[in-house]
C-alpha positions as CSV (number, residue, x, y, z in Angstrom):
1,X,-1.8,-108.1,238.4
2,X,1.9,-107.6,238.6
3,X,2.4,-111.4,238.5
4,X,0.4,-111.6,235.2
5,X,2.4,-108.8,233.6
6,X,5.6,-110.4,234.7
7,X,4.5,-113.8,233.4
8,X,3.5,-112.2,230.1
9,X,6.8,-110.5,229.7
10,X,8.6,-113.8,230.5
11,X,6.5,-115.6,227.9
12,X,7.0,-112.9,225.4
13,X,10.8,-113.0,225.9
14,X,10.8,-116.8,225.6
15,X,9.0,-116.5,222.3
16,X,11.4,-113.8,221.0
17,X,14.7,-115.4,222.2
18,X,14.8,-118.2,219.7
19,X,13.9,-115.8,216.8
20,X,16.8,-113.5,217.8
21,X,19.2,-116.4,218.0
22,X,18.5,-117.6,214.5
23,X,21.3,-117.0,212.0
24,X,21.0,-116.5,208.3
25,X,23.2,-116.0,205.3
26,X,23.0,-115.0,201.7
27,X,24.5,-116.6,198.6
28,X,24.6,-115.2,195.1
29,X,23.9,-118.1,192.8
30,X,24.6,-116.1,189.7
31,X,28.0,-115.2,191.0
32,X,28.7,-118.8,192.1
33,X,27.7,-120.2,188.8
34,X,29.8,-117.7,186.8
35,X,32.8,-118.8,188.7
36,X,32.4,-122.5,188.0
37,X,34.0,-123.3,184.6
38,X,32.0,-126.6,184.3
39,X,28.8,-124.6,184.4
40,X,30.0,-122.2,181.8
41,X,31.0,-125.1,179.5
42,X,27.6,-126.9,180.1
43,X,25.7,-123.7,179.4
44,X,27.7,-123.1,176.1
45,X,27.0,-126.7,175.1
46,X,23.3,-126.2,175.8
47,X,23.3,-123.0,173.8
48,X,24.9,-124.7,170.8
49,X,22.5,-127.5,170.9
50,X,19.6,-125.1,171.2
51,X,20.8,-123.1,168.2
52,X,21.2,-126.3,166.2
53,X,17.7,-127.6,167.0
54,X,16.2,-124.2,166.4
55,X,17.8,-124.1,163.0
56,X,16.3,-127.5,162.2
57,X,12.8,-126.3,163.2
58,X,13.3,-123.1,161.2
59,X,14.4,-125.0,158.1
60,X,11.2,-127.1,158.2
61,X,9.1,-123.9,158.8
62,X,10.9,-122.4,155.8
63,X,10.0,-125.4,153.7
64,X,6.4,-125.1,154.7
65,X,6.4,-121.4,153.8
66,X,8.0,-122.2,150.5
67,X,5.4,-124.9,149.8
68,X,2.6,-122.3,150.7
69,X,4.1,-119.7,148.4
70,X,4.3,-122.2,145.5
71,X,0.8,-123.2,146.3
72,X,-0.5,-119.7,146.1
73,X,1.3,-119.1,142.8
74,X,0.1,-122.3,141.2
75,X,-3.4,-122.6,142.8
76,X,-5.2,-121.2,139.7
77,X,-3.7,-123.9,137.5
78,X,-4.4,-126.8,139.9
79,X,-7.4,-129.1,140.0
80,X,-9.4,-129.5,143.2
81,X,-7.6,-132.8,144.0
82,X,-4.2,-131.3,143.4
83,X,-5.1,-128.3,145.7
84,X,-6.1,-130.8,148.4
85,X,-2.8,-132.7,148.0
86,X,-0.8,-129.5,148.2
87,X,-2.7,-128.2,151.2
88,X,-2.2,-131.6,153.0
89,X,1.5,-131.4,152.1
90,X,1.7,-127.9,153.6
91,X,-0.2,-128.9,156.7
92,X,2.0,-132.0,157.2
93,X,5.2,-129.9,156.9
94,X,3.8,-127.4,159.5
95,X,2.8,-130.2,161.8
96,X,6.3,-131.7,161.4
97,X,7.9,-128.4,162.4
98,X,5.5,-128.1,165.4
99,X,6.2,-131.7,166.6
100,X,9.9,-131.2,166.3
101,X,9.7,-127.9,168.2
102,X,7.7,-129.7,170.9
103,X,10.1,-132.6,171.0
104,X,13.1,-130.3,171.5
105,X,11.8,-127.3,173.4
106,X,8.7,-128.4,175.5
107,X,9.0,-128.6,179.3
108,X,9.5,-132.4,178.9
109,X,11.6,-132.0,175.8
110,X,15.1,-132.9,174.9
111,X,16.6,-129.5,175.8
112,X,15.1,-129.8,179.3
113,X,16.5,-133.3,179.7
114,X,19.9,-132.3,178.4
115,X,19.9,-129.3,180.8
116,X,19.1,-131.6,183.7
117,X,21.8,-134.0,182.8
118,X,24.5,-131.3,182.4
119,X,23.6,-128.7,185.0
120,X,21.7,-130.8,187.6
121,X,24.9,-132.4,189.0
122,X,26.5,-128.9,189.3
123,X,23.5,-127.5,191.1
124,X,23.5,-130.6,193.4
125,X,27.2,-129.9,194.3
126,X,26.4,-126.3,195.0
127,X,23.5,-127.2,197.2
128,X,25.7,-129.7,199.1
129,X,28.4,-127.0,199.6
130,X,25.8,-124.4,200.8
131,X,24.3,-126.9,203.2
132,X,27.8,-127.9,204.5
133,X,28.8,-124.2,205.1
134,X,25.4,-123.4,206.6
135,X,25.7,-126.4,209.1
136,X,29.3,-125.5,209.9
137,X,28.5,-121.9,210.7
138,X,25.2,-122.6,212.3
139,X,22.8,-120.9,209.8
140,X,19.2,-121.9,209.9
141,X,18.3,-120.0,206.7
142,X,20.3,-119.3,203.5
143,X,18.7,-117.0,200.9
144,X,19.7,-116.6,197.3
145,X,20.2,-112.8,196.8
146,X,20.2,-113.3,193.0
147,X,16.7,-114.6,192.9
148,X,15.1,-112.6,195.7
149,X,14.1,-109.1,194.6
150,X,12.8,-108.5,198.2
151,X,16.3,-108.0,199.6
152,X,17.0,-104.3,199.6
153,X,20.2,-104.3,201.5
154,X,22.4,-107.0,203.0
155,X,25.7,-106.7,204.8
156,X,28.5,-108.2,202.8
157,X,29.4,-110.2,206.0
158,X,26.2,-112.2,205.5
159,X,27.2,-113.3,202.0
160,X,28.8,-116.8,202.0
161,X,29.2,-117.1,198.3
162,X,33.0,-117.1,198.4
163,X,33.0,-119.8,201.1
164,X,30.7,-121.9,199.0
165,X,33.1,-121.5,196.0
166,X,36.0,-122.4,198.2
167,X,34.2,-125.5,199.5
168,X,33.7,-126.5,195.8
169,X,37.4,-126.0,195.1
170,X,37.2,-122.6,193.4
171,X,38.9,-120.0,195.5
172,X,38.1,-116.3,195.1
């Protein structure tokens, strides 16, 4: 019986030892991104483009509303054919706005593609730097404290954000 308990304790210890030896670290991606000027420039460029495209969509929507208002005011004076033509014109303008909005802002749209081309390389550099720091320091797991609401407390010693920034060439 004692041999079984002893064997179980050894087995239990062998299972827990690797778990205790694992090292982890935290990074704050928001903090890292805010300290990379290229990211800030890319983000501003995306915001400007987004505002420009949104203005285009709103202008077409405004034209559609104007057409509709005119249609309502003139409808009593229009023949059935003219009404149909005006209704088609309004629907076409609304469809144009909808298609433009989809072209620019859908998940496969131009804004997404532009974001990928501007921010994707920056994110790849950050990932490479995090991976390098993690491998150098022997971390098996690196968590993003900015995106994980499950982290209630973490020791500042576990945060490698400044090391990642230094690896990228941005000292803090």
